[in-house]
C-alpha positions as CSV (number, residue, x, y, z in Angstrom):
1,M,7.4,-3.5,6.0
2,L,3.4,-2.2,5.8
3,G,2.1,0.2,7.1
4,K,-1.5,0.5,7.5
5,I,-3.4,4.1,7.3
6,T,-6.2,5.3,6.7
7,E,-8.2,6.3,3.7
8,Q,-8.1,9.8,5.2
9,D,-5.1,10.2,6.0
10,Y,-4.2,8.6,2.7
11,E,-2.7,11.9,0.6
12,L,-1.0,13.2,3.9
13,Y,0.8,10.7,3.9
14,A,1.3,10.0,0.0
15,N,2.6,14.0,-0.2
16,I,5.3,13.2,3.3
17,V,6.6,10.2,1.3
18,R,7.2,12.2,-1.6
19,S,8.6,15.3,-0.7
20,L,11.2,13.0,1.1
21,G,12.6,12.5,-2.1
22,V,12.4,9.0,-2.3
23,E,11.6,6.2,-5.2
24,V,7.3,6.4,-4.9
25,R,5.8,3.6,-6.5
26,E,1.1,3.9,-6.7
27,G,-0.3,0.7,-5.7
28,R,-1.5,-2.5,-7.9
29,S,-5.4,-2.0,-8.9
30,R,-5.1,-5.6,-8.1
31,V,-6.1,-5.3,-4.0
32,E,-8.7,-3.2,-2.2
33,G,-7.7,0.3,-0.9
34,R,-4.9,2.3,-2.3
35,S,-1.4,1.5,-2.3
36,L,1.6,3.4,-2.1
37,Y,5.4,1.8,-2.0
38,Y,8.3,3.3,-1.5
39,N,12.5,2.6,-1.6
40,Y,14.6,4.1,1.8
41,N,18.0,3.2,1.7
42,N,16.8,-0.7,-0.2
43,D,14.6,-1.5,2.1
44,L,10.7,-1.2,0.2
45,F,8.1,0.4,1.9
46,E,4.5,0.8,1.6
47,L,1.2,2.8,3.7
48,H,-1.9,0.7,2.2
49,T,-5.4,1.2,3.6
50,G,-6.7,-1.9,3.6
51,T,-5.6,-3.9,6.6
52,L,-3.6,-6.9,6.4
53,N,-6.5,-9.3,6.6
54,Q,-8.3,-7.8,4.0
55,R,-6.4,-8.1,1.4
56,L,-5.4,-12.3,2.4
57,Q,-9.6,-12.8,2.1
58,R,-9.3,-11.1,-1.2
59,Y,-5.9,-13.6,-2.6
60,L,-7.7,-16.4,-1.3
61,S,-11.1,-15.5,-2.7
62,A,-9.1,-15.0,-6.3
63,S,-7.2,-18.4,-6.0
64,S,-11.1,-19.8,-5.1
65,N,-11.6,-18.7,-8.0
66,G,-9.9,-20.4,-10.8
């Protein structure tokens, strides 16, 4: 499950998630924006500052460049 947040709200939501005591992983540098992944009840969730369309466009550009 993916949840989009604004860049300005990233730290607020990241701190809330971290305070829940769930397993948290920082995002990967291969995508634009900031991401935080967390596991709750064996479900993987993501907070991300970019849109799905932006991410798909980046993946398409990367695959067409070789």
